[in-house]
Structure formats: structure tokens, C-alpha cells
C-alpha positions as CSV (number, residue, x, y, z in Angstrom):
1,X,-19.7,-52.2,27.5
2,X,-19.4,-48.6,29.4
3,X,-18.0,-50.0,32.3
4,X,-14.8,-51.5,30.1
5,X,-14.0,-47.9,28.3
6,X,-13.9,-46.6,32.1
7,X,-12.1,-49.2,33.4
8,X,-9.8,-49.0,30.4
9,X,-9.4,-45.2,31.0
10,X,-9.0,-45.6,34.2
11,X,-6.0,-48.0,33.5
12,X,-4.7,-45.1,31.1
13,X,-4.6,-42.4,33.5
14,X,-3.3,-44.2,36.7
15,X,0.0,-45.5,34.7
16,X,3.0,-43.4,35.7
17,X,5.6,-43.2,33.3
18,X,9.1,-44.6,33.9
19,X,11.9,-42.7,35.0
20,X,14.8,-43.3,32.8
21,X,17.1,-41.9,35.4
22,X,15.6,-44.8,37.8
23,X,16.9,-47.7,35.4
24,X,20.4,-49.3,35.7
25,X,22.5,-49.8,33.1
26,X,21.6,-52.8,32.6
27,X,17.9,-52.3,32.1
28,X,16.9,-53.0,35.6
29,X,15.1,-50.6,37.7
30,X,17.4,-49.0,40.2
31,X,14.8,-47.9,43.0
32,X,11.1,-46.8,42.7
33,X,10.0,-45.0,40.3
34,X,9.2,-41.1,41.3
35,X,5.5,-39.7,42.1
36,X,4.1,-38.0,39.4
37,X,3.4,-34.8,41.8
38,X,7.2,-35.0,42.5
39,X,8.3,-35.0,39.0
40,X,5.8,-32.0,37.8
41,X,7.4,-30.1,41.1
42,X,10.4,-30.6,40.0
43,X,10.0,-29.4,36.6
44,X,8.1,-26.0,37.8
45,X,9.5,-23.2,37.7
46,X,8.1,-19.8,38.6
47,X,6.8,-17.5,35.8
48,X,8.0,-14.3,37.2
49,X,11.5,-14.9,38.7
50,X,11.6,-14.1,43.0
51,X,14.4,-11.9,42.8
52,X,14.0,-8.7,40.1
53,X,17.2,-7.3,40.6
54,X,19.3,-10.2,39.6
55,X,17.1,-10.9,36.8
56,X,17.2,-7.5,35.3
57,X,20.9,-7.8,36.3
58,X,20.8,-10.9,34.1
59,X,19.3,-9.7,31.4
60,X,20.8,-6.6,31.0
61,X,24.4,-8.5,30.8
62,X,22.3,-10.6,27.7
63,X,21.9,-7.7,26.0
64,X,25.1,-5.9,26.6
65,X,26.2,-9.6,25.4
66,X,24.7,-9.6,22.3
67,X,25.1,-5.9,21.5
68,X,29.2,-6.5,22.2
69,X,28.8,-9.5,19.5
70,X,26.8,-7.6,17.0
71,X,29.8,-4.8,16.9
72,X,32.2,-7.6,16.5
73,X,30.6,-9.4,13.8
74,X,30.2,-5.5,12.2
75,X,33.4,-4.9,12.2
76,X,34.8,-8.7,11.5
77,X,31.7,-10.2,8.7
78,X,31.2,-12.8,11.3
79,X,28.4,-14.2,9.8
80,X,27.5,-16.1,13.0
81,X,26.1,-12.8,15.0
82,X,25.1,-10.4,12.1
83,X,21.7,-9.0,11.7
84,X,19.6,-10.9,9.1
85,X,19.6,-8.5,6.9
86,X,23.1,-8.8,6.0
87,X,23.7,-12.8,6.2
88,X,23.8,-15.1,3.3
89,X,26.6,-15.9,1.1
90,X,25.1,-13.6,-1.8
91,X,24.9,-10.6,0.4
92,X,28.4,-10.7,1.6
93,X,29.7,-11.1,-1.9
94,X,27.3,-7.9,-3.1
95,X,29.3,-5.6,0.2
96,X,32.1,-7.6,-1.2
97,X,31.0,-6.0,-5.0
98,X,30.3,-2.5,-3.9
99,X,33.1,-2.2,-1.2
100,X,35.5,-2.7,-4.1
101,X,34.5,-0.3,-6.4
102,X,34.1,3.6,-6.6
103,X,30.3,4.5,-6.3
104,X,29.2,8.4,-7.3
105,X,26.0,7.5,-4.8
106,X,28.3,7.4,-1.9
107,X,29.0,10.9,-1.8
108,X,25.4,12.1,-3.0
109,X,25.2,13.7,0.3
110,X,28.0,16.0,0.2
111,X,27.1,16.8,-3.0
112,X,24.1,18.1,-1.8
113,X,25.1,19.8,0.5
114,X,27.8,21.9,-1.6
115,X,24.7,22.5,-3.3
116,X,22.4,24.0,-0.6
117,X,25.5,26.1,0.3
118,X,26.0,27.8,-3.4
119,X,22.2,27.5,-2.9
120,X,21.7,30.1,0.0
121,X,24.8,31.9,-0.5
122,X,23.3,33.0,-4.4
123,X,19.9,33.4,-3.3
124,X,19.5,36.3,-4.9
125,X,21.2,35.4,-8.8
126,X,18.4,33.3,-10.6
127,X,21.1,32.4,-12.9
128,X,23.3,30.4,-10.2
129,X,20.1,28.9,-9.1
130,X,19.0,27.7,-12.6
131,X,22.6,25.7,-12.7
132,X,22.2,24.1,-9.2
133,X,19.3,22.9,-10.2
134,X,20.2,21.4,-13.6
135,X,23.3,20.1,-11.7
136,X,21.8,18.7,-8.8
137,X,19.4,16.9,-11.4
138,X,22.3,15.5,-13.4
139,X,23.4,14.4,-10.2
140,X,20.6,12.4,-9.5
141,X,20.5,11.4,-12.9
142,X,24.1,9.9,-12.7
143,X,23.4,8.1,-9.5
144,X,20.7,6.3,-10.8
145,X,22.2,4.9,-13.8
146,X,25.1,4.2,-11.8
147,X,22.6,2.0,-9.7
148,X,21.1,0.3,-12.7
149,X,24.3,-0.5,-14.6
150,X,26.5,-1.8,-11.1
151,X,23.4,-3.9,-10.0
152,X,23.2,-5.7,-13.7
153,X,26.7,-6.6,-13.4
154,X,26.1,-7.9,-9.4
155,X,23.1,-9.7,-11.0
156,X,25.1,-11.7,-13.6
157,X,28.0,-12.4,-11.2
158,X,26.0,-13.9,-8.7
159,X,23.7,-15.9,-11.1
160,X,27.4,-16.8,-12.5
161,X,28.1,-17.9,-9.0
162,X,25.3,-19.1,-7.1
163,X,23.1,-20.2,-10.0
164,X,20.3,-18.2,-9.1
165,X,19.7,-14.8,-7.5
166,X,18.5,-14.0,-3.9
167,X,15.4,-11.7,-3.5
168,X,16.7,-8.2,-2.0
169,X,20.2,-8.4,-2.8
170,X,20.0,-5.6,-5.7
171,X,18.2,-3.4,-3.7
172,X,20.8,-4.5,-0.7
173,X,23.3,-3.3,-2.9
174,X,22.0,-0.2,-4.2
175,X,21.2,1.4,-0.4
176,X,25.1,0.3,0.7
177,X,26.3,2.0,-2.7
178,X,24.5,5.1,-1.5
179,X,26.7,5.3,1.9
180,X,29.6,7.0,2.4
181,X,32.0,4.2,2.6
182,X,32.8,4.5,6.6
183,X,30.0,4.9,7.4
184,X,29.2,1.2,6.3
185,X,27.7,-1.4,7.9
186,X,29.1,-4.2,8.6
187,X,32.4,-2.6,7.7
188,X,34.2,-2.9,4.3
189,X,36.5,-6.2,4.2
190,X,37.9,-5.5,0.6
191,X,39.5,-3.0,-0.4
192,X,39.2,-0.5,-3.4
193,X,40.1,-1.8,-7.0
194,X,40.4,-5.4,-5.2
195,X,39.6,-8.3,-7.2
196,X,36.2,-10.4,-5.3
197,X,36.4,-13.1,-7.7
């Protein structure tokens, strides 16, 4: 009983796979099957490259090519090489929707810088300081309301166009709307006021 299992296991171990390349087109063997040791030796590659300088240079070239592809994709909007956070038809639509509008949020940093300059210039005048603080809070409220209204309109359009809303698209659009237009990545592909439907 045990002898039979041993014989079967030995026969299974000793069976060598037939090399597909050694068969001719009509199904007959064109030559002897290579030994397993020869096949394994052909497949083996060193874990650490023998020429480190050549490997580092190849890696550097790959990195440069990847960066160039990403840069070109950010310029042209080519989805194949964009970062994962920017991929997808809904995110492309959200980018075009935001880029076609004038947004108060994109000028937020300029407003804050102006408030800071005025506040430092009139640091001894309490009335001016109070007006600056009130104006800053009004600006923040306007930006929040604008973001809510804009993303609500975007949500309705995305649902009507795609049938559903992908997760994170509204926040993606909000963050893009708070960036200055010339600094946005990927670069805007539509002009302000353009129709995107």
C-alpha cells in the first residue's frame, strides 16, 4: 500500500515538462526535451544586478521618462499618464466645470495677503483691525457658500450625465476651485465661460 504511493510520487517527481519550443508545427518533437536543470538555469536572473552603474543609469532614465510623461499629461490632460487622483471621466468633467467658471476661492490667498498687509500697516488703529477681521470672516463665509453651491450644481450635472457620483469628486472640485487658475494641475483645458456639456 505504502509502496504504491511511493512509486506514484516518484513517477510524478521524475516527469519533466515538455518544452513547447522543441515541438514542430505538426505536433512531433523536433528534438530532445531540455533537462529541468537547464531550463531553470535559463530562467534564473541575479537579484542584484552585476553592473550597478548601468542599473542606476537605467533606473534614472526610467524615472526621467516617467516624470516627462506626467508633465506632458498635466499639460495636455492625457488620462493615461495622469496621477491616480486625477483619473476618471467624472474628475475630468469636474476639472472642466471648475475651470470654466470664475471662483472667488481662487483669489483667496491674494485677499488674505492684502488683509495681512493692511493689518500690519495699521497695527495701532483698532477700528481698522476690526474691519479687517470682519472682512476676513465675510470672505471665508463667501468662499464656503460658493463651494457648497458650486459642488451642488456639479453633483446634479454628474448624476444626470453619468448616472451616479464617484466618491471624492466634490472635494476634488472644491480644492481645485481654491487654487489659482495658472497653478492648477492638470492645466485647464477649457476657457472661462466655455460650455462643457
